N, C-alpha and C positions, 0 to 999 in steps of 0.2 A: 755326347757333349761332354767335353773335358771340364776340369776345374776352372772356374771363373776367378780371377783376382782383380781387385780393384787397384787404381793408380799407386797406393801406398804398400800393396803387395798383400793385403788380406784377402783370404778366401772369402768369396761372396756366393750365397750368404753362409755365415759361419753357424753351424748347428751347436746349440748348447742347451743341455737339459731339457730337451723337448721343445725349444723355441729357436728362433733365429735372431742373429744380431749382426751388425755392421759395424767393423773395427776401423776406426781412423787412427792411424799409427802417426801422430805428430809429435812423437818423442825422439830422442837422440839426434836433434837438429842443432844443438847447443846454440851457437850464435849465427848459424846459417839461415838467416830470416828470409831471404829472398827465395831460397830453396823451399822453405816451409810454405810461404805465400802460393807458390806455383803448384805445390802438392794440395793445398786447400782448394784452389780453383780446380784443378784435375778431379778431385774428390767430388766437388760440387757437380760437375758436369756428369759423372759417373753416377751419383746418387739421382740425379734428375732423369738420366736415362733409364733408371729401373722402374720408374713410374709406380713406385710403392711408397707406403708408409713405414718408416724403418725404425728399430730400436738401435740407438747408435751409441757406442762405447768409444770414448776419446782418451787418448794417452798422451800426456805431455812430459813424461819423465825425460830428464836430461836434455830439456830445452830451455834455454834463458829467456824466460817470459817478461817481455816488456809491455807497456802500455800500448804500443802500436800493435803488438801480437794480439792483445786481448781485443782491440777494436776489430782488427781483421777477422779474428775467429768469431766474434759475435755478429758481426755483418755477414759472414758466411753462413753461420747457423740460421740467422734471420731470413736469409735468401732461401734457405732450404726448409722453412718451417711447415710447409705443405707436405714435406716428405719425411717429417720426423714425427714419429710416435712418443718416444721417450729419448731422453739424452742423458747419459752417465759420463761424468768426467773424472778421471782418476789420476793420481798422482800430485794433487795440490796441497800444499800446506795450509793451515789456517789462515796465515798472513796472505798467502797468493788469493785464496777465495776472497778475503777482504778486499785485496787490490782490485781483483776484478769487478767486484761490485762497485767500488769506488770509482774506478774509471768509467765504467758504463754510467753511472749516475752523473759525474762531471761532464762527460762528453754527450750526454743525451743519447747514448746508444742503449736503446730499449731492447729487451728480450721479448719477442712475441712467440716464445717456444711454449708448447703445452706443459711439458713436465721435465725438469732438469735438476739432477741431484749430482753432489760431489761425494766421492768415495775415497778412502786411503787404500782399501783392499780391491784389487781387480776382480776378484771371484766374487765379492759381495756386489759390486757394479753389475757384473753379467747375471747374477742370480735376480737382482732387483729388475734388470731389463726384461727377462723373460717371464716374471710374474704377472699376473693380471692386475 
């Protein structure tokens, strides 16, 4: 069997320090929101097909984050909640973290995810994901 890649181009599963993570590459979309939404849906379908609980790393570097993207992202993650063990989000500023929480509260988009953390450093996020 050859290397399996997810719709976003990530190797699945990605081995890291004795564990496995799944990388969602939602960065570098800039203002191409429709393309990002299409990738989110394709990744959802891919993750559901794995029939596993995953440690997921999400990168939003270089994507212009709007309220609608926050909503789409949280709804996507909520649909995947039974397939997520841990969720690490990297590349957010303090302002963006605040904005995400504010939008979720205002629009009553609630997270039913078990464990979610924000990180500035991608390596810290990966290390946290594979830790118990």
